[in-house]
C-alpha positions in Angstrom: 180.8 -46.4 -81.8 179.9 -48.5 -84.9 182.5 -50.8 -86.2 182.9 -51.4 -89.9 182.7 -54.8 -91.6 186.5 -54.7 -92.2 187.3 -54.1 -88.5 185.1 -56.9 -87.4 186.7 -59.1 -90.1 190.1 -58.1 -88.8 189.1 -59.2 -85.3 187.9 -62.6 -86.6 191.2 -63.0 -88.6 193.3 -62.1 -85.5 191.5 -64.4 -83.2 191.6 -67.2 -85.8 195.3 -66.9 -86.2 195.8 -66.7 -82.5 193.8 -69.9 -82.0 195.6 -71.6 -85.0 199.1 -70.9 -83.5 198.3 -71.6 -79.8 195.9 -74.6 -79.9 198.9 -77.0 -79.5 199.4 -75.5 -76.0 195.8 -75.7 -74.8 195.1 -78.2 -72.1 193.2 -81.3 -72.9 190.3 -80.4 -70.6 189.8 -77.2 -72.6 189.8 -79.1 -75.8 187.3 -81.7 -74.5 184.8 -78.8 -74.0 184.2 -79.1 -77.7 182.5 -82.4 -77.2 179.5 -80.5 -75.9 176.6 -80.2 -78.4 175.9 -76.5 -77.4 179.6 -75.6 -77.8 179.6 -77.2 -81.3 176.5 -75.2 -82.2 178.1 -72.0 -81.0 181.2 -72.8 -83.1 178.9 -73.4 -86.1 177.2 -70.0 -85.5 180.6 -68.4 -85.2 181.6 -69.8 -88.6 178.4 -68.5 -90.2 178.9 -65.1 -88.6 182.5 -65.0 -89.9 181.3 -65.5 -93.5 179.3 -62.3 -93.2 182.5 -60.4 -92.6 184.5 -61.6 -95.6 185.9 -64.7 -97.1 189.4 -64.4 -95.7 188.2 -64.1 -92.1 185.8 -67.0 -92.7 188.6 -69.1 -94.1 190.9 -68.4 -91.3 188.2 -69.1 -88.7 187.4 -72.3 -90.4 191.0 -73.4 -90.4 191.3 -72.5 -86.7 188.2 -74.6 -85.9 189.6 -77.5 -87.9 192.8 -77.2 -85.9 190.9 -77.3 -82.6 189.1 -80.5 -83.5 192.2 -82.0 -85.0 194.1 -81.4 -81.8 191.2 -82.6 -79.7 191.0 -85.9 -81.7 194.7 -86.3 -81.5 194.7 -86.0 -77.7 191.8 -88.5 -77.5 193.6 -91.1 -79.6 196.7 -90.6 -77.5 194.7 -91.1 -74.3 193.0 -94.3 -75.7 196.4 -95.6 -76.9 197.9 -95.1 -73.5 194.9 -96.8 -71.7 195.1 -99.9 -74.0 198.8 -100.3 -73.4 200.2 -99.1 -76.7 197.6 -100.5 -79.1 198.5 -100.4 -82.7 202.2 -99.7 -83.5 202.5 -97.0 -86.2 206.2 -97.2 -86.5 208.3 -98.8 -89.3 210.7 -100.3 -86.9 211.9 -103.9 -87.2 209.9 -104.9 -84.1 206.7 -103.5 -85.7 207.4 -105.3 -88.9 208.1 -108.6 -87.1 204.8 -108.3 -85.2 202.8 -108.4 -88.4 204.9 -111.1 -90.2 203.1 -114.4 -90.7 204.5 -117.9 -90.8 204.5 -119.0 -94.4 206.2 -122.3 -93.9 203.1 -124.2 -92.9 199.9 -123.8 -94.9 196.7 -123.1 -92.9 194.4 -125.2 -95.1 194.7 -128.0 -97.6 195.3 -127.1 -101.2 192.2 -127.2 -103.3 192.6 -128.2 -107.0 190.0 -126.6 -109.2 189.4 -128.3 -112.5 189.8 -126.3 -115.7 186.6 -125.2 -117.4 186.1 -126.7 -120.9 185.3 -124.1 -123.5 182.9 -124.9 -126.4 184.3 -125.1 -129.9 184.3 -121.7 -131.5 182.5 -121.4 -134.8 184.3 -119.7 -137.6 183.0 -116.4 -138.8 184.0 -114.9 -142.1 184.3 -111.2 -142.1 185.5 -110.7 -145.6 183.0 -110.7 -148.5 182.2 -114.1 -150.0 183.5 -114.9 -153.4 180.0 -114.5 -154.8 179.9 -110.9 -153.7 181.7 -108.5 -156.1 181.7 -105.3 -154.0 182.6 -104.3 -150.5 179.7 -101.8 -150.2 177.8 -101.6 -146.9 174.2 -102.7 -146.9 172.4 -101.0 -144.0 169.9 -103.8 -143.9 167.0 -101.7 -145.2 167.1 -99.1 -142.4 166.1 -95.6 -143.3 167.9 -92.8 -141.5 165.8 -90.5 -139.4 166.7 -87.6 -141.8 169.2 -87.0 -144.5 170.2 -83.5 -143.4 169.3 -81.3 -140.5 168.0 -77.9 -141.6 169.1 -74.9 -139.6 166.9 -72.2 -138.2 163.1 -72.5 -137.7 162.7 -75.6 -139.8 165.0 -77.7 -137.4 162.3 -77.9 -134.8 160.1 -80.3 -136.7 163.1 -82.5 -137.5 164.2 -82.5 -133.9 160.7 -83.5 -132.7 160.7 -86.4 -135.2 164.1 -87.6 -134.0 163.4 -87.1 -130.3 160.0 -88.8 -130.4 161.1 -91.8 -132.5 161.9 -93.9 -129.5 159.2 -92.5 -127.2 156.9 -95.0 -125.5 154.0 -92.6 -124.8 
Protein backbone atom coordinates (compact mmCIF):
# COMPACT_ATOMS: atom_id res chain seq x y z
CA UNK A 1 0.00 0.00 0.00
CA UNK A 2 1.35 3.39 -0.98
CA UNK A 3 0.89 6.20 1.49
CA UNK A 4 0.14 9.72 0.31
CA UNK A 5 2.22 12.76 1.14
CA UNK A 6 -0.55 14.06 3.43
CA UNK A 7 -0.70 10.79 5.39
CA UNK A 8 3.05 10.76 5.98
CA UNK A 9 2.90 14.44 6.93
CA UNK A 10 0.14 13.60 9.40
CA UNK A 11 2.35 10.94 11.00
CA UNK A 12 5.20 13.45 11.30
CA UNK A 13 2.79 15.96 12.85
CA UNK A 14 1.37 13.43 15.33
CA UNK A 15 4.80 12.18 16.39
CA UNK A 16 6.10 15.75 16.69
CA UNK A 17 3.19 16.77 18.90
CA UNK A 18 3.58 13.62 21.00
CA UNK A 19 7.28 14.39 21.53
CA UNK A 20 6.52 18.05 22.27
CA UNK A 21 4.05 17.22 25.03
CA UNK A 22 5.90 14.25 26.58
CA UNK A 23 9.57 15.31 26.49
CA UNK A 24 9.32 16.73 30.04
CA UNK A 25 8.65 13.20 31.31
CA UNK A 26 11.51 11.47 29.50
CA UNK A 27 14.38 10.19 31.60
CA UNK A 28 17.69 12.02 31.57
CA UNK A 29 19.49 8.99 30.14
CA UNK A 30 17.19 9.02 27.09
CA UNK A 31 17.82 12.73 26.60
CA UNK A 32 21.58 12.26 26.87
CA UNK A 33 21.45 9.93 23.85
CA UNK A 34 21.16 13.13 21.78
CA UNK A 35 24.80 13.94 22.63
CA UNK A 36 25.86 11.25 20.16
CA UNK A 37 26.97 12.57 16.76
CA UNK A 38 25.16 9.87 14.80
CA UNK A 39 21.89 10.49 16.65
CA UNK A 40 22.21 14.20 15.85
CA UNK A 41 22.83 13.34 12.21
CA UNK A 42 19.72 11.13 12.19
CA UNK A 43 17.68 13.99 13.71
CA UNK A 44 18.96 16.32 11.00
CA UNK A 45 17.96 13.81 8.30
CA UNK A 46 14.54 13.48 9.96
CA UNK A 47 14.12 17.27 9.77
CA UNK A 48 15.08 17.32 6.10
CA UNK A 49 12.70 14.44 5.38
CA UNK A 50 9.86 16.21 7.20
CA UNK A 51 10.29 19.26 4.95
CA UNK A 52 9.47 17.02 1.96
CA UNK A 53 6.04 16.30 3.44
CA UNK A 54 4.89 19.84 4.06
CA UNK A 55 5.69 22.97 6.00
CA UNK A 56 3.37 22.30 8.95
CA UNK A 57 4.83 18.84 9.71
CA UNK A 58 8.34 20.26 9.25
CA UNK A 59 7.62 23.13 11.65
CA UNK A 60 6.12 20.83 14.27
CA UNK A 61 9.04 18.38 14.00
CA UNK A 62 11.49 21.28 14.29
CA UNK A 63 9.75 22.55 17.44
CA UNK A 64 9.76 19.01 18.88
CA UNK A 65 13.52 18.69 18.22
CA UNK A 66 14.09 22.10 19.79
CA UNK A 67 12.16 20.97 22.88
CA UNK A 68 14.25 17.78 23.11
CA UNK A 69 17.50 19.75 23.09
CA UNK A 70 16.07 22.41 25.40
CA UNK A 71 15.08 19.81 27.97
CA UNK A 72 18.42 17.99 27.59
CA UNK A 73 20.36 21.21 28.21
CA UNK A 74 18.14 22.12 31.15
CA UNK A 75 18.82 18.75 32.79
CA UNK A 76 22.57 19.11 32.16
CA UNK A 77 22.60 22.54 33.81
CA UNK A 78 20.63 21.20 36.77
CA UNK A 79 23.10 18.32 37.18
CA UNK A 80 26.12 20.63 37.04
CA UNK A 81 24.51 23.05 39.49
CA UNK A 82 23.84 20.17 41.86
CA UNK A 83 27.44 18.92 41.57
CA UNK A 84 28.94 22.35 42.27
CA UNK A 85 26.86 22.89 45.36
CA UNK A 86 24.35 25.39 44.07
CA UNK A 87 26.54 27.56 41.90
CA UNK A 88 24.99 30.77 40.71
CA UNK A 89 21.85 31.89 42.52
CA UNK A 90 19.20 32.92 39.99
CA UNK A 91 16.63 34.06 42.54
CA UNK A 92 15.76 37.62 43.48
CA UNK A 93 15.65 36.85 47.17
CA UNK A 94 17.26 39.08 49.77
CA UNK A 95 20.02 36.51 50.34
CA UNK A 96 20.87 36.50 46.65
CA UNK A 97 21.01 40.28 46.53
CA UNK A 98 23.17 40.44 49.67
CA UNK A 99 25.64 38.01 48.14
CA UNK A 100 26.35 40.37 45.26
CA UNK A 101 26.41 43.60 47.26
CA UNK A 102 29.77 45.29 47.56
CA UNK A 103 31.25 47.34 50.37
CA UNK A 104 31.14 50.94 49.20
CA UNK A 105 32.43 52.52 52.41
CA UNK A 106 36.13 51.90 51.72
CA UNK A 107 37.56 52.74 48.29
CA UNK A 108 39.69 50.04 46.68
CA UNK A 109 42.24 52.44 45.17
CA UNK A 110 43.43 55.98 45.64
CA UNK A 111 41.54 58.71 43.85
CA UNK A 112 43.31 59.93 40.73
CA UNK A 113 42.91 63.56 39.72
CA UNK A 114 43.09 64.10 36.00
CA UNK A 115 43.96 67.65 34.93
CA UNK A 116 41.52 69.38 32.61
CA UNK A 117 42.59 69.70 28.99
CA UNK A 118 43.21 73.20 27.74
CA UNK A 119 41.40 74.01 24.54
CA UNK A 120 42.91 76.32 21.91
CA UNK A 121 41.30 79.69 21.34
CA UNK A 122 38.57 79.45 18.73
CA UNK A 123 38.88 81.69 15.75
CA UNK A 124 35.82 83.65 14.78
CA UNK A 125 34.16 82.80 11.51
CA UNK A 126 31.71 85.09 9.81
CA UNK A 127 28.93 83.25 8.03
CA UNK A 128 27.00 86.30 6.91
CA UNK A 129 28.00 88.24 3.80
CA UNK A 130 30.55 90.96 4.33
CA UNK A 131 29.49 94.57 4.04
CA UNK A 132 31.30 94.79 0.69
CA UNK A 133 29.12 92.02 -0.78
CA UNK A 134 25.75 93.28 -1.90
CA UNK A 135 23.99 89.96 -2.65
CA UNK A 136 23.42 86.68 -0.87
CA UNK A 137 23.79 84.67 -4.06
CA UNK A 138 25.62 81.35 -3.90
CA UNK A 139 28.88 81.07 -5.78
CA UNK A 140 29.59 77.46 -6.64
CA UNK A 141 33.34 78.14 -6.78
CA UNK A 142 33.47 77.59 -10.53
CA UNK A 143 32.27 73.98 -10.50
CA UNK A 144 30.38 72.84 -13.52
CA UNK A 145 27.58 70.36 -12.88
CA UNK A 146 27.87 66.99 -14.64
CA UNK A 147 24.77 67.82 -16.66
CA UNK A 148 21.98 70.36 -16.52
CA UNK A 149 19.13 67.99 -17.19
CA UNK A 150 18.91 64.25 -17.58
CA UNK A 151 17.18 63.22 -20.78
CA UNK A 152 14.79 60.30 -20.67
CA UNK A 153 14.76 57.37 -23.02
CA UNK A 154 17.59 56.24 -25.24
CA UNK A 155 19.59 59.45 -24.82
CA UNK A 156 19.98 58.94 -21.06
CA UNK A 157 22.58 56.20 -21.56
CA UNK A 158 25.30 58.58 -22.70
CA UNK A 159 24.62 60.97 -19.82
CA UNK A 160 24.66 58.14 -17.31
CA UNK A 161 28.02 56.89 -18.65
CA UNK A 162 29.46 60.39 -18.32
CA UNK A 163 28.27 60.71 -14.70
CA UNK A 164 29.20 57.14 -13.70
CA UNK A 165 32.70 57.32 -15.18
CA UNK A 166 33.48 60.80 -13.86
CA UNK A 167 35.14 59.39 -10.72
CA UNK A 168 36.53 56.23 -12.28
CA UNK A 169 40.20 55.50 -11.70
CA UNK A 170 40.68 53.14 -14.62
